[in-house]
Biopython code that builds the backbone (N, CA, C, O; Angstrom):
import numpy as np
from Bio.PDB.StructureBuilder import StructureBuilder

atoms = [
    (1, "MET", "N", (-16.227, -15.257, -7.418)),
    (1, "MET", "CA", (-15.679, -13.922, -7.507)),
    (1, "MET", "C", (-14.681, -13.698, -6.369)),
    (1, "MET", "O", (-14.964, -14.003, -5.211)),
    (2, "LEU", "N", (-13.530, -13.169, -6.712)),
    (2, "LEU", "CA", (-12.483, -12.925, -5.721)),
    (2, "LEU", "C", (-12.830, -11.723, -4.853)),
    (2, "LEU", "O", (-13.446, -10.769, -5.328)),
    (3, "PRO", "N", (-12.436, -11.766, -3.580)),
    (3, "PRO", "CA", (-12.664, -10.598, -2.732)),
    (3, "PRO", "C", (-11.755, -9.446, -3.167)),
    (3, "PRO", "O", (-10.718, -9.664, -3.794)),
    (4, "SER", "N", (-12.148, -8.246, -2.835)),
    (4, "SER", "CA", (-11.307, -7.075, -3.075)),
    (4, "SER", "C", (-11.662, -6.027, -2.042)),
    (4, "SER", "O", (-12.687, -6.132, -1.369)),
    (5, "CYS", "N", (-10.817, -5.015, -1.915)),
    (5, "CYS", "CA", (-11.092, -3.946, -0.967)),
    (5, "CYS", "C", (-10.404, -2.667, -1.420)),
    (5, "CYS", "O", (-9.534, -2.680, -2.290)),
    (6, "LEU", "N", (-10.812, -1.575, -0.815)),
    (6, "LEU", "CA", (-10.176, -0.280, -1.021)),
    (6, "LEU", "C", (-9.511, 0.119, 0.292)),
    (6, "LEU", "O", (-10.139, 0.089, 1.351)),
    (7, "LEU", "N", (-8.248, 0.489, 0.215)),
    (7, "LEU", "CA", (-7.467, 0.818, 1.402)),
    (7, "LEU", "C", (-6.972, 2.254, 1.307)),
    (7, "LEU", "O", (-6.257, 2.590, 0.363)),
    (8, "PRO", "N", (-7.339, 3.124, 2.273)),
    (8, "PRO", "CA", (-6.784, 4.474, 2.282)),
    (8, "PRO", "C", (-5.311, 4.418, 2.683)),
    (8, "PRO", "O", (-4.939, 3.724, 3.629)),
    (9, "VAL", "N", (-4.476, 5.164, 1.944)),
    (9, "VAL", "CA", (-3.032, 5.136, 2.176)),
    (9, "VAL", "C", (-2.494, 6.558, 2.167)),
    (9, "VAL", "O", (-2.920, 7.386, 1.362)),
    (10, "LYS", "N", (-1.560, 6.836, 3.064)),
    (10, "LYS", "CA", (-0.797, 8.092, 3.086)),
    (10, "LYS", "C", (0.620, 7.723, 2.670)),
    (10, "LYS", "O", (1.283, 6.927, 3.335)),
    (11, "VAL", "N", (1.082, 8.309, 1.560)),
    (11, "VAL", "CA", (2.391, 7.957, 1.005)),
    (11, "VAL", "C", (3.403, 9.049, 1.307)),
    (11, "VAL", "O", (3.114, 10.236, 1.160)),
    (12, "ILE", "N", (4.590, 8.639, 1.731)),
    (12, "ILE", "CA", (5.704, 9.547, 1.950)),
    (12, "ILE", "C", (6.815, 9.139, 0.982)),
    (12, "ILE", "O", (7.484, 8.128, 1.200)),
    (13, "PRO", "N", (7.019, 9.921, -0.094)),
    (13, "PRO", "CA", (8.038, 9.572, -1.088)),
    (13, "PRO", "C", (9.444, 9.954, -0.628)),
    (13, "PRO", "O", (9.616, 10.615, 0.396)),
    (14, "ASN", "N", (10.444, 9.528, -1.399)),
    (14, "ASN", "CA", (11.854, 9.848, -1.169)),
    (14, "ASN", "C", (12.366, 9.357, 0.180)),
    (14, "ASN", "O", (13.223, 10.002, 0.786)),
    (15, "ALA", "N", (11.865, 8.249, 0.648)),
    (15, "ALA", "CA", (12.318, 7.665, 1.911)),
    (15, "ALA", "C", (13.598, 6.866, 1.671)),
    (15, "ALA", "O", (13.892, 6.504, 0.532)),
    (16, "PRO", "N", (14.356, 6.590, 2.716)),
    (16, "PRO", "CA", (15.567, 5.779, 2.553)),
    (16, "PRO", "C", (15.275, 4.373, 2.000)),
    (16, "PRO", "O", (16.093, 3.801, 1.280)),
    (17, "ARG", "N", (14.100, 3.826, 2.345)),
    (17, "ARG", "CA", (13.692, 2.517, 1.827)),
    (17, "ARG", "C", (12.173, 2.444, 1.837)),
    (17, "ARG", "O", (11.515, 3.201, 2.552)),
    (18, "THR", "N", (11.618, 1.540, 1.049)),
    (18, "THR", "CA", (10.173, 1.355, 1.002)),
    (18, "THR", "C", (9.755, 0.465, 2.162)),
    (18, "THR", "O", (10.267, -0.642, 2.328)),
    (19, "ALA", "N", (8.807, 0.966, 2.971)),
    (19, "ALA", "CA", (8.365, 0.205, 4.143)),
    (19, "ALA", "C", (7.025, 0.727, 4.639)),
    (19, "ALA", "O", (6.699, 1.903, 4.475)),
    (20, "VAL", "N", (6.256, -0.167, 5.247)),
    (20, "VAL", "CA", (5.015, 0.215, 5.919)),
    (20, "VAL", "C", (5.411, 0.869, 7.232)),
    (20, "VAL", "O", (6.183, 0.305, 8.008)),
    (21, "ALA", "N", (4.875, 2.073, 7.480)),
    (21, "ALA", "CA", (5.257, 2.831, 8.668)),
    (21, "ALA", "C", (4.217, 2.768, 9.776)),
    (21, "ALA", "O", (4.457, 3.278, 10.870)),
    (22, "GLY", "N", (3.064, 2.154, 9.518)),
    (22, "GLY", "CA", (2.041, 2.034, 10.553)),
    (22, "GLY", "C", (0.716, 2.603, 10.085)),
    (22, "GLY", "O", (0.510, 2.850, 8.897)),
    (23, "TRP", "N", (-0.170, 2.805, 11.032)),
    (23, "TRP", "CA", (-1.528, 3.262, 10.723)),
    (23, "TRP", "C", (-1.739, 4.666, 11.238)),
    (23, "TRP", "O", (-1.290, 5.002, 12.333)),
    (24, "LEU", "N", (-2.416, 5.487, 10.460)),
    (24, "LEU", "CA", (-2.875, 6.815, 10.856)),
    (24, "LEU", "C", (-4.399, 6.754, 10.854)),
    (24, "LEU", "O", (-5.027, 7.092, 9.851)),
    (25, "GLY", "N", (-4.986, 6.338, 11.938)),
    (25, "GLY", "CA", (-6.425, 6.105, 11.967)),
    (25, "GLY", "C", (-6.758, 4.934, 11.053)),
    (25, "GLY", "O", (-6.273, 3.823, 11.268)),
    (26, "GLU", "N", (-7.581, 5.173, 10.036)),
    (26, "GLU", "CA", (-7.958, 4.125, 9.085)),
    (26, "GLU", "C", (-6.980, 4.009, 7.926)),
    (26, "GLU", "O", (-7.026, 3.036, 7.173)),
    (27, "ALA", "N", (-6.093, 4.992, 7.773)),
    (27, "ALA", "CA", (-5.166, 5.014, 6.631)),
    (27, "ALA", "C", (-3.844, 4.353, 6.987)),
    (27, "ALA", "O", (-3.328, 4.506, 8.095)),
    (28, "LEU", "N", (-3.311, 3.618, 6.026)),
    (28, "LEU", "CA", (-1.987, 3.000, 6.178)),
    (28, "LEU", "C", (-0.939, 4.012, 5.747)),
    (28, "LEU", "O", (-1.074, 4.630, 4.691)),
    (29, "LYS", "N", (0.098, 4.188, 6.545)),
    (29, "LYS", "CA", (1.195, 5.099, 6.215)),
    (29, "LYS", "C", (2.326, 4.262, 5.617)),
    (29, "LYS", "O", (2.810, 3.315, 6.237)),
    (30, "VAL", "N", (2.740, 4.631, 4.394)),
    (30, "VAL", "CA", (3.778, 3.881, 3.693)),
    (30, "VAL", "C", (4.854, 4.844, 3.210)),
    (30, "VAL", "O", (4.561, 5.854, 2.571)),
    (31, "ARG", "N", (6.090, 4.521, 3.521)),
    (31, "ARG", "CA", (7.227, 5.274, 2.989)),
    (31, "ARG", "C", (7.727, 4.547, 1.744)),
    (31, "ARG", "O", (7.900, 3.328, 1.755)),
    (32, "VAL", "N", (7.959, 5.307, 0.663)),
    (32, "VAL", "CA", (8.489, 4.702, -0.557)),
    (32, "VAL", "C", (9.786, 5.388, -0.932)),
    (32, "VAL", "O", (9.942, 6.598, -0.767)),
    (33, "GLN", "N", (10.707, 4.596, -1.436)),
    (33, "GLN", "CA", (12.024, 5.102, -1.796)),
    (33, "GLN", "C", (11.960, 5.967, -3.051)),
    (33, "GLN", "O", (12.798, 6.850, -3.229)),
    (34, "ALA", "N", (10.998, 5.734, -3.909)),
    (34, "ALA", "CA", (10.899, 6.418, -5.192)),
    (34, "ALA", "C", (10.430, 7.869, -5.028)),
    (34, "ALA", "O", (9.732, 8.200, -4.070)),
    (35, "PRO", "N", (10.819, 8.723, -5.972)),
    (35, "PRO", "CA", (10.332, 10.105, -5.955)),
    (35, "PRO", "C", (8.919, 10.187, -6.538)),
    (35, "PRO", "O", (8.493, 9.290, -7.267)),
    (36, "PRO", "N", (8.193, 11.263, -6.217)),
    (36, "PRO", "CA", (6.834, 11.412, -6.749)),
    (36, "PRO", "C", (6.843, 12.001, -8.165)),
    (36, "PRO", "O", (6.217, 13.030, -8.421)),
    (37, "VAL", "N", (7.546, 11.348, -9.063)),
    (37, "VAL", "CA", (7.711, 11.827, -10.434)),
    (37, "VAL", "C", (7.337, 10.712, -11.400)),
    (37, "VAL", "O", (7.768, 9.569, -11.243)),
    (38, "GLU", "N", (6.534, 11.053, -12.399)),
    (38, "GLU", "CA", (6.181, 10.121, -13.468)),
    (38, "GLU", "C", (5.607, 8.795, -12.961)),
    (38, "GLU", "O", (5.836, 7.745, -13.562)),
    (39, "GLY", "N", (4.868, 8.845, -11.866)),
    (39, "GLY", "CA", (4.220, 7.651, -11.341)),
    (39, "GLY", "C", (5.143, 6.677, -10.626)),
    (39, "GLY", "O", (4.724, 5.571, -10.285)),
    (40, "ARG", "N", (6.386, 7.065, -10.395)),
    (40, "ARG", "CA", (7.333, 6.137, -9.746)),
    (40, "ARG", "C", (6.932, 5.798, -8.321)),
    (40, "ARG", "O", (7.042, 4.646, -7.902)),
    (41, "ALA", "N", (6.465, 6.793, -7.571)),
    (41, "ALA", "CA", (6.059, 6.528, -6.181)),
    (41, "ALA", "C", (4.837, 5.609, -6.149)),
    (41, "ALA", "O", (4.748, 4.725, -5.297)),
    (42, "ASN", "N", (3.899, 5.813, -7.071)),
    (42, "ASN", "CA", (2.718, 4.939, -7.132)),
    (42, "ASN", "C", (3.124, 3.514, -7.461)),
    (42, "ASN", "O", (2.617, 2.569, -6.856)),
    (43, "ALA", "N", (4.034, 3.348, -8.414)),
    (43, "ALA", "CA", (4.492, 2.005, -8.791)),
    (43, "ALA", "C", (5.198, 1.331, -7.617)),
    (43, "ALA", "O", (4.990, 0.144, -7.362)),
    (44, "ALA", "N", (6.036, 2.093, -6.901)),
    (44, "ALA", "CA", (6.738, 1.530, -5.739)),
    (44, "ALA", "C", (5.756, 1.160, -4.637)),
    (44, "ALA", "O", (5.916, 0.131, -3.980)),
    (45, "LEU", "N", (4.743, 1.991, -4.433)),
    (45, "LEU", "CA", (3.714, 1.707, -3.433)),
    (45, "LEU", "C", (2.996, 0.406, -3.762)),
    (45, "LEU", "O", (2.873, -0.471, -2.906)),
    (46, "CYS", "N", (2.525, 0.279, -4.990)),
    (46, "CYS", "CA", (1.777, -0.918, -5.389)),
    (46, "CYS", "C", (2.649, -2.170, -5.310)),
    (46, "CYS", "O", (2.202, -3.209, -4.824)),
    (47, "ALA", "N", (3.880, -2.074, -5.782)),
    (47, "ALA", "CA", (4.782, -3.227, -5.746)),
    (47, "ALA", "C", (5.100, -3.626, -4.304)),
    (47, "ALA", "O", (5.128, -4.814, -3.981)),
    (48, "GLY", "N", (5.337, -2.644, -3.443)),
    (48, "GLY", "CA", (5.654, -2.935, -2.047)),
    (48, "GLY", "C", (4.492, -3.579, -1.309)),
    (48, "GLY", "O", (4.684, -4.534, -0.556)),
    (49, "LEU", "N", (3.282, -3.056, -1.521)),
    (49, "LEU", "CA", (2.116, -3.650, -0.871)),
    (49, "LEU", "C", (1.852, -5.057, -1.395)),
    (49, "LEU", "O", (1.543, -5.961, -0.619)),
    (50, "ALA", "N", (1.973, -5.247, -2.710)),
    (50, "ALA", "CA", (1.746, -6.574, -3.291)),
    (50, "ALA", "C", (2.726, -7.586, -2.712)),
    (50, "ALA", "O", (2.337, -8.699, -2.356)),
    (51, "GLU", "N", (3.994, -7.203, -2.617)),
    (51, "GLU", "CA", (5.011, -8.112, -2.067)),
    (51, "GLU", "C", (4.709, -8.438, -0.607)),
    (51, "GLU", "O", (4.764, -9.600, -0.203)),
    (52, "ARG", "N", (4.394, -7.427, 0.172)),
    (52, "ARG", "CA", (4.118, -7.617, 1.605)),
    (52, "ARG", "C", (2.911, -8.524, 1.828)),
    (52, "ARG", "O", (2.873, -9.302, 2.781)),
    (53, "LEU", "N", (1.911, -8.412, 0.923)),
    (53, "LEU", "CA", (0.685, -9.201, 1.059)),
    (53, "LEU", "C", (0.756, -10.532, 0.319)),
    (53, "LEU", "O", (-0.189, -11.317, 0.392)),
    (54, "GLY", "N", (1.845, -10.809, -0.386)),
    (54, "GLY", "CA", (1.982, -12.068, -1.106)),
    (54, "GLY", "C", (1.072, -12.153, -2.328)),
    (54, "GLY", "O", (0.592, -13.230, -2.680)),
    (55, "LEU", "N", (0.840, -11.014, -2.970)),
    (55, "LEU", "CA", (-0.024, -10.956, -4.136)),
    (55, "LEU", "C", (0.791, -10.605, -5.380)),
    (55, "LEU", "O", (1.881, -10.046, -5.261)),
    (56, "PRO", "N", (0.286, -10.921, -6.559)),
    (56, "PRO", "CA", (0.970, -10.466, -7.775)),
    (56, "PRO", "C", (0.855, -8.944, -7.879)),
    (56, "PRO", "O", (-0.096, -8.355, -7.365)),
    (57, "GLY", "N", (1.798, -8.325, -8.527)),
    (57, "GLY", "CA", (1.804, -6.875, -8.659)),
    (57, "GLY", "C", (0.543, -6.321, -9.286)),
    (57, "GLY", "O", (0.117, -5.217, -8.945)),
    (58, "SER", "N", (-0.055, -7.059, -10.187)),
    (58, "SER", "CA", (-1.265, -6.592, -10.864)),
    (58, "SER", "C", (-2.483, -6.555, -9.942)),
    (58, "SER", "O", (-3.516, -6.005, -10.324)),
    (59, "ALA", "N", (-2.391, -7.122, -8.750)),
    (59, "ALA", "CA", (-3.521, -7.155, -7.816)),
    (59, "ALA", "C", (-3.667, -5.865, -7.026)),
    (59, "ALA", "O", (-4.678, -5.662, -6.354)),
    (60, "VAL", "N", (-2.664, -4.986, -7.097)),
    (60, "VAL", "CA", (-2.685, -3.747, -6.323)),
    (60, "VAL", "C", (-2.585, -2.570, -7.285)),
    (60, "VAL", "O", (-1.682, -2.519, -8.121)),
    (61, "SER", "N", (-3.517, -1.622, -7.166)),
    (61, "SER", "CA", (-3.505, -0.449, -8.045)),
    (61, "SER", "C", (-4.035, 0.769, -7.294)),
    (61, "SER", "O", (-4.757, 0.634, -6.306)),
    (62, "VAL", "N", (-3.673, 1.949, -7.767)),
    (62, "VAL", "CA", (-4.165, 3.190, -7.181)),
    (62, "VAL", "C", (-5.510, 3.498, -7.826)),
    (62, "VAL", "O", (-5.587, 3.732, -9.032)),
    (63, "ALA", "N", (-6.565, 3.498, -7.024)),
    (63, "ALA", "CA", (-7.913, 3.757, -7.522)),
    (63, "ALA", "C", (-8.228, 5.255, -7.549)),
    (63, "ALA", "O", (-8.973, 5.721, -8.411)),
    (64, "ARG", "N", (-7.661, 6.002, -6.608)),
    (64, "ARG", "CA", (-7.921, 7.440, -6.538)),
    (64, "ARG", "C", (-6.741, 8.127, -5.867)),
    (64, "ARG", "O", (-6.154, 7.589, -4.929)),
    (65, "GLY", "N", (-6.397, 9.317, -6.350)),
    (65, "GLY", "CA", (-5.335, 10.104, -5.730)),
    (65, "GLY", "C", (-3.970, 9.878, -6.336)),
    (65, "GLY", "O", (-2.966, 9.920, -5.625)),
    (66, "THR", "N", (-3.910, 9.640, -7.633)),
    (66, "THR", "CA", (-2.620, 9.319, -8.265)),
    (66, "THR", "C", (-1.581, 10.415, -8.083)),
    (66, "THR", "O", (-0.386, 10.119, -8.055)),
    (67, "THR", "N", (-2.001, 11.681, -7.958)),
    (67, "THR", "CA", (-1.034, 12.766, -7.794)),
    (67, "THR", "C", (-1.035, 13.340, -6.383)),
    (67, "THR", "O", (-0.363, 14.338, -6.125)),
    (68, "ALA", "N", (-1.777, 12.725, -5.469)),
    (68, "ALA", "CA", (-1.865, 13.211, -4.084)),
    (68, "ALA", "C", (-1.101, 12.287, -3.148)),
    (68, "ALA", "O", (-0.817, 11.140, -3.492)),
    (69, "SER", "N", (-0.771, 12.789, -1.968)),
    (69, "SER", "CA", (-0.100, 11.930, -0.985)),
    (69, "SER", "C", (-1.095, 10.971, -0.323)),
    (69, "SER", "O", (-0.713, 9.891, 0.128)),
    (70, "ARG", "N", (-2.352, 11.364, -0.267)),
    (70, "ARG", "CA", (-3.401, 10.468, 0.253)),
    (70, "ARG", "C", (-4.070, 9.781, -0.920)),
    (70, "ARG", "O", (-4.589, 10.440, -1.821)),
    (71, "LYS", "N", (-4.058, 8.472, -0.910)),
    (71, "LYS", "CA", (-4.551, 7.678, -2.028)),
    (71, "LYS", "C", (-5.565, 6.646, -1.544)),
    (71, "LYS", "O", (-5.659, 6.347, -0.354)),
    (72, "LEU", "N", (-6.304, 6.124, -2.481)),
    (72, "LEU", "CA", (-7.175, 4.996, -2.231)),
    (72, "LEU", "C", (-6.663, 3.872, -3.114)),
    (72, "LEU", "O", (-6.683, 3.976, -4.341)),
    (73, "VAL", "N", (-6.206, 2.804, -2.489)),
    (73, "VAL", "CA", (-5.580, 1.692, -3.207)),
    (73, "VAL", "C", (-6.560, 0.525, -3.279)),
    (73, "VAL", "O", (-7.150, 0.126, -2.275)),
    (74, "ARG", "N", (-6.719, -0.012, -4.482)),
    (74, "ARG", "CA", (-7.574, -1.192, -4.684)),
    (74, "ARG", "C", (-6.692, -2.439, -4.588)),
    (74, "ARG", "O", (-5.643, -2.530, -5.227)),
    (75, "ILE", "N", (-7.143, -3.395, -3.775)),
    (75, "ILE", "CA", (-6.426, -4.650, -3.591)),
    (75, "ILE", "C", (-7.365, -5.781, -3.975)),
    (75, "ILE", "O", (-8.404, -5.976, -3.344)),
    (76, "GLU", "N", (-6.998, -6.523, -5.007)),
    (76, "GLU", "CA", (-7.793, -7.641, -5.508)),
    (76, "GLU", "C", (-7.284, -8.940, -4.890)),
    (76, "GLU", "O", (-6.075, -9.164, -4.831)),
    (77, "GLY", "N", (-8.183, -9.785, -4.436)),
    (77, "GLY", "CA", (-7.808, -11.094, -3.921)),
    (77, "GLY", "C", (-7.848, -11.221, -2.413)),
    (77, "GLY", "O", (-7.736, -12.326, -1.882)),
    (78, "LEU", "N", (-8.009, -10.094, -1.706)),
    (78, "LEU", "CA", (-8.105, -10.119, -0.242)),
    (78, "LEU", "C", (-9.179, -9.142, 0.201)),
    (78, "LEU", "O", (-9.389, -8.107, -0.430)),
    (79, "ASP", "N", (-9.864, -9.481, 1.304)),
    (79, "ASP", "CA", (-10.784, -8.508, 1.879)),
    (79, "ASP", "C", (-10.016, -7.625, 2.863)),
    (79, "ASP", "O", (-8.852, -7.892, 3.159)),
    (80, "LEU", "N", (-10.664, -6.578, 3.365)),
    (80, "LEU", "CA", (-9.973, -5.610, 4.214)),
    (80, "LEU", "C", (-9.412, -6.235, 5.486)),
    (80, "LEU", "O", (-8.325, -5.859, 5.924)),
    (81, "ALA", "N", (-10.125, -7.174, 6.084)),
    (81, "ALA", "CA", (-9.633, -7.837, 7.297)),
    (81, "ALA", "C", (-8.339, -8.600, 7.010)),
    (81, "ALA", "O", (-7.407, -8.555, 7.813)),
    (82, "ALA", "N", (-8.273, -9.293, 5.885)),
    (82, "ALA", "CA", (-7.061, -10.034, 5.514)),
    (82, "ALA", "C", (-5.915, -9.084, 5.202)),
    (82, "ALA", "O", (-4.763, -9.383, 5.517)),
    (83, "VAL", "N", (-6.214, -7.947, 4.590)),
    (83, "VAL", "CA", (-5.180, -6.947, 4.296)),
    (83, "VAL", "C", (-4.618, -6.399, 5.600)),
    (83, "VAL", "O", (-3.400, -6.318, 5.764)),
    (84, "ARG", "N", (-5.487, -6.024, 6.525)),
    (84, "ARG", "CA", (-5.008, -5.503, 7.816)),
    (84, "ARG", "C", (-4.158, -6.534, 8.551)),
    (84, "ARG", "O", (-3.143, -6.188, 9.155)),
    (85, "GLN", "N", (-4.570, -7.796, 8.500)),
    (85, "GLN", "CA", (-3.798, -8.854, 9.149)),
    (85, "GLN", "C", (-2.443, -9.020, 8.459)),
    (85, "GLN", "O", (-1.425, -9.177, 9.133)),
    (86, "GLY", "N", (-2.418, -8.986, 7.132)),
    (86, "GLY", "CA", (-1.172, -9.126, 6.389)),
    (86, "GLY", "C", (-0.213, -7.968, 6.580)),
    (86, "GLY", "O", (0.995, -8.130, 6.405)),
    (87, "LEU", "N", (-0.732, -6.798, 6.937)),
    (87, "LEU", "CA", (0.107, -5.624, 7.127)),
    (87, "LEU", "C", (0.450, -5.364, 8.589)),
    (87, "LEU", "O", (1.177, -4.421, 8.900)),
    (88, "ALA", "N", (-0.065, -6.189, 9.475)),
    (88, "ALA", "CA", (0.220, -6.034, 10.905)),
    (88, "ALA", "C", (1.696, -6.305, 11.160)),
    (88, "ALA", "O", (2.296, -7.159, 10.507)),
    (89, "PRO", "N", (2.289, -5.572, 12.122)),
    (89, "PRO", "CA", (3.695, -5.846, 12.435)),
    (89, "PRO", "C", (3.848, -7.244, 13.025)),
    (89, "PRO", "O", (2.944, -7.740, 13.696)),
    (90, "PRO", "N", (4.986, -7.874, 12.777)),
    (90, "PRO", "CA", (5.204, -9.203, 13.341)),
    (90, "PRO", "C", (5.215, -9.147, 14.868)),
    (90, "PRO", "O", (5.719, -8.198, 15.468)),
    (91, "GLU", "N", (4.654, -10.171, 15.472)),
    (91, "GLU", "CA", (4.611, -10.216, 16.937)),
    (91, "GLU", "C", (5.977, -10.651, 17.475)),
    (91, "GLU", "O", (6.640, -11.521, 16.911)),
    (92, "ASN", "N", (6.370, -10.028, 18.567)),
    (92, "ASN", "CA", (7.630, -10.390, 19.219)),
    (92, "ASN", "C", (7.356, -11.469, 20.253)),
    (92, "ASN", "O", (6.447, -11.335, 21.072)),
    (93, "PRO", "N", (8.143, -12.544, 20.216)),
    (93, "PRO", "CA", (7.921, -13.634, 21.191)),
    (93, "PRO", "C", (8.343, -13.247, 22.578)),
    (93, "PRO", "O", (8.222, -14.047, 23.506)),
]
sb = StructureBuilder()
sb.init_structure("model")
sb.init_model(0)
sb.init_chain("A")
sb.init_seg("    ")
for serial, (resi, resn, name, xyz) in enumerate(atoms, 1):
    if name == "N":
        sb.init_residue(resn, " ", resi, " ")
    sb.init_atom(name, np.array(xyz, "f"), 0.0, 1.0, " ", f" {name:<3s}", serial, name[0])
structure = sb.get_structure()
């Protein structure tokens, strides 16, 4: 059985570009370029996280909060420790 986890996320739509903005306590703050209309922001969030974590798009989905700025995202294929490591900012030499 593949590992999975639930990740609390705070989404900021209509950003200049889609990017991880850091952590707000336990929640990941993500800016998405898409507007919060017709699920576009959710789709951009899932696609951006999947790309950043090296997962297929189908591995990331919104489990709770589809119409709220605070969401619970399900990530299939990684545990929470691996997700946090994959979302950590790159270290500067």
